Steps between C-alpha positions, in 0.01 A plus 500: 500500500800376690667743735846614384644473851460248779542648847610294799457746788618238749848534343503881518756645741351851484796668329276677243770488228245378245294813552799730450601349166166412336475717185119509512463517880301176486653361817418637837569439863222450750633664816234334712586143395864575419466320168522568128199518268458557126246709312462259208338753265820711512754216475680464165678178596851646463657292778673783689328410827593132480860568400554751781317312776759405765271253680674163534482213444182586307401829340182674611410572135519281190436650159312286252459782245190593308345228286504729195880528536534119487300463178710467186 
């Protein structure tokens, strides 16, 4: 199964906004590394984290969505 979210921790600025707005608390912030992580089993692929991520020029999180949501 493909993961619904692709994380690029090297782009993370440590703001933790994704964690505050994730409706399923699937995103988290590793205080030791200062980077974002995702608990894939909790992620619903809604896109809130990607849309709110202020990291520029590239987001730290890209939402691909669940494969079952792409099937018509």
